[in-house]
GUBA-260440 format. One record per residue (C-alpha): z, y, x. Coordinates in nm, 4 decimals, always signed. Layout:
! residues N
<r pz="Z" py="Y" px="X"/>
...
This chain:
! residues 253
<r pz="+0.7216" py="-11.6432" px="-12.0064"/>
<r pz="+0.4266" py="-11.6832" px="-12.2392"/>
<r pz="+0.1859" py="-11.3930" px="-12.2674"/>
<r pz="+0.1184" py="-11.2441" px="-12.6096"/>
<r pz="-0.1986" py="-11.3731" px="-12.7738"/>
<r pz="-0.3498" py="-11.0222" px="-12.7895"/>
<r pz="-0.2979" py="-10.9775" px="-12.4160"/>
<r pz="-0.4582" py="-11.3142" px="-12.3437"/>
<r pz="-0.7642" py="-11.2149" px="-12.5515"/>
<r pz="-0.7866" py="-10.8826" px="-12.3689"/>
<r pz="-0.7767" py="-11.0505" px="-12.0274"/>
<r pz="-1.0385" py="-11.3044" px="-12.1363"/>
<r pz="-1.2693" py="-11.0304" px="-12.2656"/>
<r pz="-1.2328" py="-10.8372" px="-11.9391"/>
<r pz="-1.3203" py="-11.1476" px="-11.7376"/>
<r pz="-1.6265" py="-11.2105" px="-11.9538"/>
<r pz="-1.7459" py="-10.8515" px="-11.9078"/>
<r pz="-1.6878" py="-10.8719" px="-11.5333"/>
<r pz="-1.8793" py="-11.2009" px="-11.5130"/>
<r pz="-2.1691" py="-11.0585" px="-11.7150"/>
<r pz="-2.1776" py="-10.7483" px="-11.4972"/>
<r pz="-2.1845" py="-10.9513" px="-11.1772"/>
<r pz="-2.4606" py="-11.1726" px="-11.3169"/>
<r pz="-2.6706" py="-10.8697" px="-11.4118"/>
<r pz="-2.6191" py="-10.7167" px="-11.0675"/>
<r pz="-2.7126" py="-11.0452" px="-10.9003"/>
<r pz="-3.0365" py="-11.0743" px="-11.1003"/>
<r pz="-3.1269" py="-10.7103" px="-11.0369"/>
<r pz="-3.0586" py="-10.7477" px="-10.6672"/>
<r pz="-3.2861" py="-11.0495" px="-10.6468"/>
<r pz="-3.5664" py="-10.9046" px="-10.8626"/>
<r pz="-3.8767" py="-10.8251" px="-10.6533"/>
<r pz="-3.9952" py="-10.4677" px="-10.6388"/>
<r pz="-4.2802" py="-10.3945" px="-10.8738"/>
<r pz="-4.5269" py="-10.2994" px="-10.6014"/>
<r pz="-4.8857" py="-10.4047" px="-10.5645"/>
<r pz="-5.0223" py="-10.5763" px="-10.2559"/>
<r pz="-5.0593" py="-10.3747" px="-9.9329"/>
<r pz="-5.3677" py="-10.1586" px="-9.8871"/>
<r pz="-5.5299" py="-10.1478" px="-9.5431"/>
<r pz="-5.6440" py="-9.8087" px="-9.4130"/>
<r pz="-5.9053" py="-9.7621" px="-9.1408"/>
<r pz="-6.0037" py="-9.3996" px="-9.0851"/>
<r pz="-6.0550" py="-9.1172" px="-8.8383"/>
<r pz="-5.9268" py="-8.8663" px="-9.0953"/>
<r pz="-5.5668" py="-8.7372" px="-9.0736"/>
<r pz="-5.4506" py="-8.9334" px="-9.3777"/>
<r pz="-5.1751" py="-9.1512" px="-9.2326"/>
<r pz="-5.1007" py="-8.9446" px="-8.9206"/>
<r pz="-5.0894" py="-8.5644" px="-8.9141"/>
<r pz="-5.3104" py="-8.3554" px="-8.6921"/>
<r pz="-5.0970" py="-8.2156" px="-8.4112"/>
<r pz="-5.1082" py="-8.0852" px="-8.0580"/>
<r pz="-4.9160" py="-8.3883" px="-7.9308"/>
<r pz="-4.7808" py="-8.7247" px="-8.0405"/>
<r pz="-4.4467" py="-8.5872" px="-8.1588"/>
<r pz="-4.6233" py="-8.3397" px="-8.3870"/>
<r pz="-4.8447" py="-8.6145" px="-8.5272"/>
<r pz="-4.5388" py="-8.8305" px="-8.6032"/>
<r pz="-4.3166" py="-8.5488" px="-8.7300"/>
<r pz="-4.1204" py="-8.7030" px="-9.0225"/>
<r pz="-4.0571" py="-8.3588" px="-9.1708"/>
<r pz="-4.4267" py="-8.2745" px="-9.1980"/>
<r pz="-4.5714" py="-8.2934" px="-9.5468"/>
<r pz="-4.7795" py="-8.6120" px="-9.5767"/>
<r pz="-5.1442" py="-8.6075" px="-9.6744"/>
<r pz="-5.1690" py="-8.6125" px="-10.0517"/>
<r pz="-5.3756" py="-8.9324" px="-10.0472"/>
<r pz="-5.1115" py="-9.1176" px="-9.8482"/>
<r pz="-4.8378" py="-8.9969" px="-10.0826"/>
<r pz="-5.0458" py="-9.1011" px="-10.3829"/>
<r pz="-5.1148" py="-9.4524" px="-10.2563"/>
<r pz="-4.7593" py="-9.5129" px="-10.1389"/>
<r pz="-4.6240" py="-9.4532" px="-10.4869"/>
<r pz="-4.7360" py="-9.8077" px="-10.5690"/>
<r pz="-4.8548" py="-9.9722" px="-10.2491"/>
<r pz="-4.7664" py="-10.0129" px="-9.8850"/>
<r pz="-5.0350" py="-9.8416" px="-9.6781"/>
<r pz="-5.1113" py="-10.0254" px="-9.3547"/>
<r pz="-5.3051" py="-9.8260" px="-9.0932"/>
<r pz="-5.5439" py="-10.0361" px="-8.8842"/>
<r pz="-5.6640" py="-9.9573" px="-8.5333"/>
<r pz="-5.9239" py="-10.2314" px="-8.5166"/>
<r pz="-6.1175" py="-10.4490" px="-8.7597"/>
<r pz="-6.0649" py="-10.8060" px="-8.6478"/>
<r pz="-6.0432" py="-11.1326" px="-8.8469"/>
<r pz="-5.6721" py="-11.1781" px="-8.7792"/>
<r pz="-5.6009" py="-10.8177" px="-8.8842"/>
<r pz="-5.8053" py="-10.8328" px="-9.2045"/>
<r pz="-5.7026" py="-11.1832" px="-9.3131"/>
<r pz="-5.3683" py="-11.0841" px="-9.4784"/>
<r pz="-5.5365" py="-10.8076" px="-9.6803"/>
<r pz="-5.7232" py="-10.8233" px="-10.0086"/>
<r pz="-5.7980" py="-10.4494" px="-10.0319"/>
<r pz="-5.9211" py="-10.2036" px="-9.7706"/>
<r pz="-5.9835" py="-9.8286" px="-9.7707"/>
<r pz="-6.2220" py="-9.7150" px="-9.4969"/>
<r pz="-6.2809" py="-9.3401" px="-9.4707"/>
<r pz="-6.5105" py="-9.1790" px="-9.2139"/>
<r pz="-6.4324" py="-9.4441" px="-8.9527"/>
<r pz="-6.5134" py="-9.4336" px="-8.5848"/>
<r pz="-6.8185" py="-9.6236" px="-8.4645"/>
<r pz="-6.7647" py="-9.9954" px="-8.5187"/>
<r pz="-6.8088" py="-10.2406" px="-8.2355"/>
<r pz="-7.0530" py="-10.5285" px="-8.3055"/>
<r pz="-6.7609" py="-10.7689" px="-8.3513"/>
<r pz="-6.5999" py="-10.5298" px="-8.6025"/>
<r pz="-6.9199" py="-10.5141" px="-8.8082"/>
<r pz="-6.9186" py="-10.8921" px="-8.8245"/>
<r pz="-6.5482" py="-10.9104" px="-8.9083"/>
<r pz="-6.5772" py="-10.6548" px="-9.1898"/>
<r pz="-6.8859" py="-10.8224" px="-9.3347"/>
<r pz="-6.7220" py="-11.1664" px="-9.3232"/>
<r pz="-6.4020" py="-11.0338" px="-9.4800"/>
<r pz="-6.5847" py="-10.8782" px="-9.7752"/>
<r pz="-6.7955" py="-11.1908" px="-9.8259"/>
<r pz="-6.4818" py="-11.4009" px="-9.8390"/>
<r pz="-6.3557" py="-11.1972" px="-10.1350"/>
<r pz="-6.2274" py="-10.8713" px="-9.9901"/>
<r pz="-6.2435" py="-10.5466" px="-10.1861"/>
<r pz="-6.3570" py="-10.2355" px="-9.9978"/>
<r pz="-6.3636" py="-9.8655" px="-10.0851"/>
<r pz="-6.5715" py="-9.6950" px="-9.8161"/>
<r pz="-6.6306" py="-9.3221" px="-9.7659"/>
<r pz="-6.9212" py="-9.2604" px="-9.5271"/>
<r pz="-7.0037" py="-8.8900" px="-9.4878"/>
<r pz="-7.3256" py="-8.7950" px="-9.3032"/>
<r pz="-7.1968" py="-8.4403" px="-9.2451"/>
<r pz="-6.8205" py="-8.4004" px="-9.2671"/>
<r pz="-6.7196" py="-8.0539" px="-9.3876"/>
<r pz="-6.3425" py="-8.0975" px="-9.3542"/>
<r pz="-6.1785" py="-7.8579" px="-9.1080"/>
<r pz="-6.0166" py="-7.9972" px="-8.7947"/>
<r pz="-5.7931" py="-7.8234" px="-8.5422"/>
<r pz="-5.9472" py="-8.0360" px="-8.2689"/>
<r pz="-6.2523" py="-7.9100" px="-8.0829"/>
<r pz="-6.5880" py="-8.0836" px="-8.0786"/>
<r pz="-6.5769" py="-8.3728" px="-7.8353"/>
<r pz="-6.2013" py="-8.4268" px="-7.8725"/>
<r pz="-6.1431" py="-8.7974" px="-7.9402"/>
<r pz="-5.8708" py="-8.7084" px="-8.1905"/>
<r pz="-6.1200" py="-8.5168" px="-8.4060"/>
<r pz="-6.2441" py="-8.6955" px="-8.7202"/>
<r pz="-6.5955" py="-8.8331" px="-8.7005"/>
<r pz="-6.8341" py="-8.5528" px="-8.7970"/>
<r pz="-7.1083" py="-8.8040" px="-8.8814"/>
<r pz="-7.0578" py="-9.1539" px="-9.0188"/>
<r pz="-7.2405" py="-9.3975" px="-8.7905"/>
<r pz="-7.2417" py="-9.7174" px="-8.9941"/>
<r pz="-7.6099" py="-9.8116" px="-8.9979"/>
<r pz="-7.5622" py="-10.1785" px="-8.8941"/>
<r pz="-7.3174" py="-10.2725" px="-9.1697"/>
<r pz="-7.4936" py="-10.0613" px="-9.4346"/>
<r pz="-7.8315" py="-10.2132" px="-9.3464"/>
<r pz="-7.6749" py="-10.5578" px="-9.3721"/>
<r pz="-7.5796" py="-10.4713" px="-9.7296"/>
<r pz="-7.9190" py="-10.3206" px="-9.8129"/>
<r pz="-7.8436" py="-9.9489" px="-9.7805"/>
<r pz="-7.9686" py="-9.6560" px="-9.5740"/>
<r pz="-7.7570" py="-9.3373" px="-9.5596"/>
<r pz="-7.9588" py="-9.0139" px="-9.5626"/>
<r pz="-7.8774" py="-8.6433" px="-9.5864"/>
<r pz="-8.0732" py="-8.3602" px="-9.7464"/>
<r pz="-8.0256" py="-8.0480" px="-9.5343"/>
<r pz="-8.1684" py="-7.8265" px="-9.8100"/>
<r pz="-7.8657" py="-7.8647" px="-10.0379"/>
<r pz="-7.6362" py="-7.5673" px="-10.0731"/>
<r pz="-7.3010" py="-7.5374" px="-9.9001"/>
<r pz="-6.9700" py="-7.5544" px="-10.0820"/>
<r pz="-6.8004" py="-7.8103" px="-10.3018"/>
<r pz="-6.9484" py="-7.9151" px="-10.6320"/>
<r pz="-6.8417" py="-8.1831" px="-10.8808"/>
<r pz="-7.0518" py="-8.4942" px="-10.9374"/>
<r pz="-6.9848" py="-8.7372" px="-11.2200"/>
<r pz="-6.8967" py="-9.0775" px="-11.0782"/>
<r pz="-6.7436" py="-9.3680" px="-11.2679"/>
<r pz="-6.6319" py="-9.1646" px="-11.5652"/>
<r pz="-6.5133" py="-8.8437" px="-11.4031"/>
<r pz="-6.5869" py="-8.5661" px="-11.1515"/>
<r pz="-6.5691" py="-8.6198" px="-10.7762"/>
<r pz="-6.5878" py="-8.3176" px="-10.5411"/>
<r pz="-6.8662" py="-8.3391" px="-10.2813"/>
<r pz="-6.9882" py="-8.1043" px="-10.0089"/>
<r pz="-7.3092" py="-8.1620" px="-9.8139"/>
<r pz="-7.3136" py="-8.5103" px="-9.9615"/>
<r pz="-7.5280" py="-8.7954" px="-9.8441"/>
<r pz="-7.7627" py="-9.0147" px="-10.0419"/>
<r pz="-7.8140" py="-9.3901" px="-10.0336"/>
<r pz="-8.1584" py="-9.5472" px="-10.0367"/>
<r pz="-8.1928" py="-9.9190" px="-10.1049"/>
<r pz="-8.3641" py="-10.1296" px="-9.8420"/>
<r pz="-8.4487" py="-10.4946" px="-9.7947"/>
<r pz="-8.1626" py="-10.7161" px="-9.6807"/>
<r pz="-8.1724" py="-11.0168" px="-9.4535"/>
<r pz="-8.2386" py="-11.3511" px="-9.6279"/>
<r pz="-7.8799" py="-11.4612" px="-9.5633"/>
<r pz="-7.7188" py="-11.1300" px="-9.6625"/>
<r pz="-7.6236" py="-11.2395" px="-10.0160"/>
<r pz="-7.5618" py="-10.8798" px="-10.1219"/>
<r pz="-7.6772" py="-10.6742" px="-10.4172"/>
<r pz="-7.6106" py="-10.3005" px="-10.4526"/>
<r pz="-7.6409" py="-10.0809" px="-10.7597"/>
<r pz="-7.6842" py="-9.7078" px="-10.6968"/>
<r pz="-7.4563" py="-9.4689" px="-10.8878"/>
<r pz="-7.4627" py="-9.0937" px="-10.9502"/>
<r pz="-7.8186" py="-9.0544" px="-10.8264"/>
<r pz="-7.7483" py="-9.2353" px="-10.5002"/>
<r pz="-7.4184" py="-9.0659" px="-10.4130"/>
<r pz="-7.2508" py="-9.4049" px="-10.4300"/>
<r pz="-7.3405" py="-9.7715" px="-10.4290"/>
<r pz="-7.1526" py="-10.0501" px="-10.6038"/>
<r pz="-7.2224" py="-10.3661" px="-10.4052"/>
<r pz="-7.1507" py="-10.7307" px="-10.4750"/>
<r pz="-7.1379" py="-10.8980" px="-10.1348"/>
<r pz="-7.0765" py="-11.2700" px="-10.1366"/>
<r pz="-6.7469" py="-11.3218" px="-10.3178"/>
<r pz="-6.6343" py="-10.9641" px="-10.2549"/>
<r pz="-6.7194" py="-10.6119" px="-10.3572"/>
<r pz="-6.7695" py="-10.2767" px="-10.1878"/>
<r pz="-6.7854" py="-9.9318" px="-10.3443"/>
<r pz="-6.9516" py="-9.7040" px="-10.0895"/>
<r pz="-6.9478" py="-9.3241" px="-10.1325"/>
<r pz="-7.1795" py="-9.1027" px="-9.9231"/>
<r pz="-6.9305" py="-8.8174" px="-9.8888"/>
<r pz="-6.5663" py="-8.7700" px="-9.7896"/>
<r pz="-6.4920" py="-8.4211" px="-9.9238"/>
<r pz="-6.2678" py="-8.5809" px="-10.1858"/>
<r pz="-6.0188" py="-8.6664" px="-9.9090"/>
<r pz="-5.9921" py="-8.3118" px="-9.7743"/>
<r pz="-5.6227" py="-8.2501" px="-9.7215"/>
<r pz="-5.6604" py="-7.8743" px="-9.7766"/>
<r pz="-5.9086" py="-7.8783" px="-10.0619"/>
<r pz="-5.8602" py="-7.7038" px="-10.3967"/>
<r pz="-5.7798" py="-7.8733" px="-10.7287"/>
<r pz="-5.5353" py="-8.1255" px="-10.5884"/>
<r pz="-5.4704" py="-8.2807" px="-10.9289"/>
<r pz="-5.8425" py="-8.3378" px="-10.9745"/>
<r pz="-5.8656" py="-8.5035" px="-10.6326"/>
<r pz="-5.5753" py="-8.7322" px="-10.7113"/>
<r pz="-5.7330" py="-8.8310" px="-11.0414"/>
<r pz="-6.0683" py="-8.9007" px="-10.8755"/>
<r pz="-5.9222" py="-9.1159" px="-10.5971"/>
<r pz="-5.7067" py="-9.3051" px="-10.8469"/>
<r pz="-6.0145" py="-9.3753" px="-11.0580"/>
<r pz="-6.2239" py="-9.4983" px="-10.7658"/>
<r pz="-5.9458" py="-9.7232" px="-10.6366"/>
<r pz="-5.8902" py="-9.8671" px="-10.9815"/>
<r pz="-6.2599" py="-9.9442" px="-11.0123"/>
<r pz="-6.2893" py="-10.1422" px="-10.6902"/>
<r pz="-5.9373" py="-10.2873" px="-10.6731"/>
<r pz="-5.9300" py="-10.3832" px="-11.0415"/>
<r pz="-5.8291" py="-10.7442" px="-10.9717"/>
<r pz="-5.4644" py="-10.6356" px="-10.9318"/>
């Protein structure tokens, strides 16, 4: 029995719509996520892991994440690093280092080589960290109270100093087009580099920061880490400042 012409047209239209829907779903399913490249994180600050009395507290999935981690992970995969080694740094193009532990000689070399090969680095080096920690002095889980990065900074032509006469408390400093909160901030002084250093640094905000071209790469070094305080006031302002600094140094994306 032959089907009516109107019914045939209806079936054909339904098949066409079904085919188009399946094709659209297939393309959407295969489309890559619009996320930028991973960002490496090397820090003693509780940015990726929470401060806690034990490991389970540090890894508590219900704990509110640090605002900086949440901000970065809106667009990028944040990869925490335990060590700076060539094989660890090689897959990365961008690296955020914030108040790191003391670097071993091999780590200084690996970081320097990575930047020179084209890496982009945003480094916070605070000579007197003011961020509160629940861990007592001497506890290895406590963030570094003083950034001890003289070898790598000297390699790039910088000396980190601190003026003890400055007042306590946060204050805004204009850096790269907007305010950045600082507290007991450091100050960079340029120094002579080794003949093979191939680095050139430009001081910003009266020495609060240095914008360095190092070989094929670039490093933006900030002599304070108060911006990354997880409990600090004006959270929106902190987010805007970190976004601006990351955009400045990771602008190749």
